[in-house]
VEXVOMI-541263 format. One line per field, with one value per residue (C-alpha): residue number from 1; residue in three letters; x, y, z. Coordinates in Angstrom, 3 decimals, always signed. Layout:
// VEXVOMI-541263
vexkol = (NUM;...)
zadren = (ALA;...)
x = (X;...)
y = (Y;...)
z = (Z;...)
END
This chain:
// VEXVOMI-541263
vexkol = (1;2;3;4;5;6;7;8;9;10;11;12;13;14;15;16;17;18;19;20;21;22;23;24;25;26;27;28;29;30;31;32;33;34;35;36;37;38;39;40;41;42;43;44;45;46;47;48;49;50;51;52;53;54;55;56;57;58;59;60;61;62;63;64;65;66;67;68;69;70;71;72;73;74;75;76;77;78;79;80;81;82;83;84;85;86;87;88;89;90;91;92;93;94;95;96;97;98;99;100;101;102;103;104;105;106;107;108;109;110;111;112;113;114;115;116;117;118;119;120;121;122;123;124;125;126;127;128;129;130;131;132;133;134;135;136;137;138;139;140;141;142;143;144;145;146;147)
zadren = (MET;ARG;ARG;THR;SER;TYR;THR;LEU;VAL;ALA;LEU;SER;LEU;ILE;LEU;LEU;PHE;GLY;CYS;THR;ALA;PRO;PRO;HIS;ARG;ALA;THR;LEU;ARG;THR;CYS;PHE;HIS;GLU;SER;GLU;SER;VAL;GLU;THR;GLU;ILE;GLY;TYR;CYS;SER;ALA;VAL;ARG;SER;GLY;GLN;MET;LEU;TYR;ILE;SER;GLY;SER;ALA;ALA;LYS;GLY;ASP;MET;ALA;SER;ALA;ILE;PRO;LYS;VAL;TYR;LYS;ASN;LEU;GLN;GLU;THR;LEU;GLU;ALA;ASN;GLY;LEU;THR;PHE;ALA;ASN;VAL;VAL;LYS;GLU;ASN;VAL;TYR;ALA;THR;ASP;LEU;GLY;ASP;PHE;ILE;GLN;ASN;LYS;ASN;LEU;ARG;LYS;GLN;PHE;PHE;VAL;ASN;THR;PRO;LEU;PRO;ALA;ALA;THR;TRP;VAL;GLN;VAL;GLN;ARG;LEU;TYR;SER;PRO;ALA;LEU;VAL;LEU;GLU;VAL;GLU;LEU;ILE;ALA;GLU;TYR;PRO;ARG)
x = (+35.249;+35.583;+34.137;+31.114;+30.510;+30.553;+28.160;+25.763;+25.901;+25.239;+22.312;+20.888;+21.073;+19.382;+16.593;+16.245;+16.407;+15.707;+17.717;+19.039;+18.028;+14.417;+13.884;+13.630;+10.069;+8.977;+6.683;+3.213;+1.798;-1.910;-3.433;-6.813;-8.773;-11.222;-11.846;-10.012;-10.655;-9.189;-6.322;-5.475;-5.512;-3.207;-1.185;-1.553;-3.489;-5.634;-3.931;-1.240;-0.711;+2.848;+3.389;+1.898;+1.771;-0.952;+0.186;-2.706;-2.323;-3.164;-6.814;-7.456;-10.171;-10.906;-12.714;-11.844;-9.583;-12.281;-14.429;-11.523;-10.095;-13.209;-13.709;-10.142;-10.078;-13.511;-12.223;-9.113;-11.298;-13.350;-10.172;-8.830;-12.129;-12.392;-9.041;-9.939;-8.105;-8.817;-6.910;-5.445;-3.391;-1.921;+1.812;+2.682;+0.808;+1.970;-0.020;+0.364;-1.494;-1.515;-1.870;-0.201;-1.216;-4.869;-4.380;-2.722;-5.583;-8.040;-5.906;-8.553;-10.791;-8.059;-7.688;-11.345;-10.318;-7.522;-9.715;-8.432;-5.662;-1.925;-1.016;+1.093;+4.442;+3.557;+5.007;+3.080;+4.334;+3.070;+3.106;+2.631;-0.020;-1.449;-2.395;-5.417;-5.045;-8.424;-7.212;-6.137;-5.241;-3.884;-3.122;-1.484;-1.225;+0.782;-0.958;+0.178;-1.919;-1.929;+0.221)
y = (+27.811;+24.103;+24.659;+26.420;+23.454;+20.998;+23.201;+23.400;+19.616;+19.038;+21.460;+19.854;+16.399;+17.633;+19.216;+16.095;+13.440;+15.373;+15.339;+12.007;+12.669;+13.526;+16.777;+16.424;+16.704;+16.637;+13.723;+14.884;+13.062;+12.940;+11.624;+9.869;+9.539;+6.832;+8.121;+11.426;+11.912;+8.493;+8.897;+12.351;+11.092;+8.157;+9.987;+8.327;+8.356;+5.450;+5.684;+7.836;+8.289;+9.047;+9.189;+6.060;+4.157;+3.918;+2.863;+1.581;+1.511;-1.677;-2.627;-4.601;-6.755;-8.566;-11.828;-15.223;-15.363;-16.833;-13.731;-11.258;-12.122;-11.193;-8.003;-6.838;-7.606;-6.038;-2.833;-2.952;-3.496;-0.402;+1.668;+0.423;+1.164;+4.629;+5.346;+3.890;+0.583;-3.125;-6.075;-6.507;-3.354;-4.691;-5.389;-5.979;-7.282;-7.409;-9.568;-9.305;-12.011;-12.805;-16.486;-17.120;-20.776;-19.744;-17.275;-19.976;-22.383;-19.784;-18.460;-19.418;-16.666;-14.203;-15.711;-14.906;-11.241;-12.004;-13.884;-13.653;-11.255;-11.695;-12.443;-9.805;-10.201;-10.994;-11.169;-12.908;-12.613;-13.508;-10.698;-10.712;-8.004;-5.278;-1.656;-2.805;-6.092;-7.311;-7.219;-10.539;-9.463;-6.422;-6.246;-3.417;-3.105;-1.301;-0.824;+0.706;+2.950;+1.924;+4.104)
z = (-33.595;-32.804;-29.273;-30.780;-33.101;-30.192;-28.225;-31.176;-31.655;-27.942;-27.925;-31.066;-29.484;-26.318;-28.336;-30.477;-27.758;-24.552;-21.355;-20.158;-16.562;-15.761;-13.916;-10.140;-8.871;-5.260;-4.432;-3.494;-0.466;+0.210;+3.447;+3.321;+6.565;+7.484;+10.999;+11.326;+15.065;+15.954;+13.510;+14.851;+18.441;+17.638;+14.985;+11.572;+8.265;+7.055;+3.678;+2.125;-1.590;-2.618;-6.350;-7.921;-4.609;-1.972;+1.508;+3.599;+7.378;+9.171;+9.374;+12.552;+14.092;+17.323;+18.036;+16.646;+13.586;+11.314;+11.825;+12.018;+8.587;+6.532;+8.606;+8.033;+4.310;+3.767;+5.400;+3.204;+0.131;+1.019;+1.419;-1.922;-3.679;-2.097;-3.735;-7.133;-6.663;-6.125;-4.710;-8.215;-7.524;-4.267;-4.530;-0.844;+2.172;+5.800;+8.211;+11.977;+13.898;+17.596;+16.605;+13.261;+13.288;+13.506;+10.614;+8.494;+9.252;+7.919;+5.018;+2.456;+3.877;+2.830;-0.640;-1.400;-1.746;-4.238;-6.757;-10.343;-9.327;-9.034;-5.427;-3.709;-2.032;+1.570;+5.053;+7.818;+11.394;+14.817;+17.361;+21.095;+20.958;+18.741;+19.587;+21.587;+23.513;+22.176;+18.551;+17.006;+13.440;+11.621;+7.892;+5.957;+2.178;-0.445;-3.798;-7.061;-9.295;-12.983;-15.195)
END
């Protein structure tokens, strides 16, 4: 009798307040292609949505850093917009530059894309080379969809 009472109380609490642990759901991943033939050949997606996060593969450019920065961030902006986001949704940025000093000298060109938005967490590193030797800059982003 006492065991039945405890069971009824437990069931009542569960019905009233719900389960304490959310049910396990598999994360749905969606791949977005910018240039599917190139991406298939190399083996990546331009962007992948997993849950509330969008992971954007590195956008790269060649030439001098002052012209590469706007090209890269414009491409990233187009990818964000194609997925319903803006730079305001960016929470993490990784910059890979073949000349970090040159990137730092031109950092204000980057800031133009983060106007009136919270700045993301960021990592900037100098690398010896990128996928193609002509490339001087590659930037990848992680953005979060609003809840």
